[in-house]
C-alpha positions in Angstrom: 92.6 92.9 120.9 94.3 89.9 119.4 95.1 90.4 115.7 96.2 88.4 112.7 98.5 90.2 110.2 98.9 88.8 106.7 101.1 90.6 104.2 103.3 90.3 101.2 105.1 93.0 99.2 101.8 94.3 97.8 99.1 93.9 100.5 98.8 94.1 104.2 95.7 92.7 105.9 94.9 93.0 109.6 92.1 91.0 111.1 90.7 91.5 114.6 90.3 88.0 116.1 88.5 89.2 119.1 85.8 90.8 116.9 85.0 87.7 114.9 87.9 88.2 112.5 86.6 91.6 111.2 89.1 93.0 108.7 90.4 96.3 110.1 93.1 97.1 107.7 93.6 96.4 104.0 96.5 98.4 102.6 97.9 98.5 99.0 101.5 98.9 100.0 103.1 100.2 96.8 101.0 103.3 97.2 100.5 103.2 101.0 96.8 103.2 100.1 94.3 102.2 102.8 91.3 100.6 101.2 88.8 100.5 104.1 86.7 103.0 106.0 87.7 103.8 109.6 85.1 105.3 112.0 86.2 108.2 114.2 85.3 106.1 117.2 88.0 103.6 116.5 87.9 99.8 117.2 86.5 98.7 120.6 86.8 95.2 122.0 83.3 93.6 122.4 82.1 94.0 126.0 84.5 96.8 126.7 81.8 99.5 126.9 78.2 99.7 128.0 75.9 100.6 125.1 74.2 104.0 125.4 71.9 104.0 122.4 68.3 102.8 122.7 67.9 102.1 118.9 68.3 98.5 117.9 71.2 99.2 115.6 72.8 101.6 118.1 75.0 99.1 119.9 76.4 97.9 116.6 77.3 101.5 115.7 79.0 102.0 119.1 81.3 99.1 118.4 81.7 99.7 114.7 85.2 100.9 114.0 84.9 100.5 110.3 86.8 98.0 108.2 85.1 95.0 106.6 82.7 92.8 108.5 82.6 89.2 107.4 80.3 86.2 108.0 80.8 82.6 107.3 78.2 79.9 106.7 76.7 78.4 109.8 75.7 74.8 110.5 71.9 74.1 110.9 72.4 74.0 114.7 73.9 77.6 114.5 77.5 76.5 115.1 80.3 77.9 112.9 81.4 75.3 110.3 
């Protein structure tokens, strides 16, 4: 997946652009301390697998690799601002 990496001497942030810019890594570098949860399934690119769970939240969990999901405000016609 395409990623965006932002870092300075204290923090490293990795954002997964192909997953709506989900934040996949946030590390406090002086202590090499990862601040986010990482699911054992890892990160999967949307559309890369066929969902197998019949529960409504199941497909989300099959793609959920952890990290920090973010949402921005939407315009009244449902387009990102």
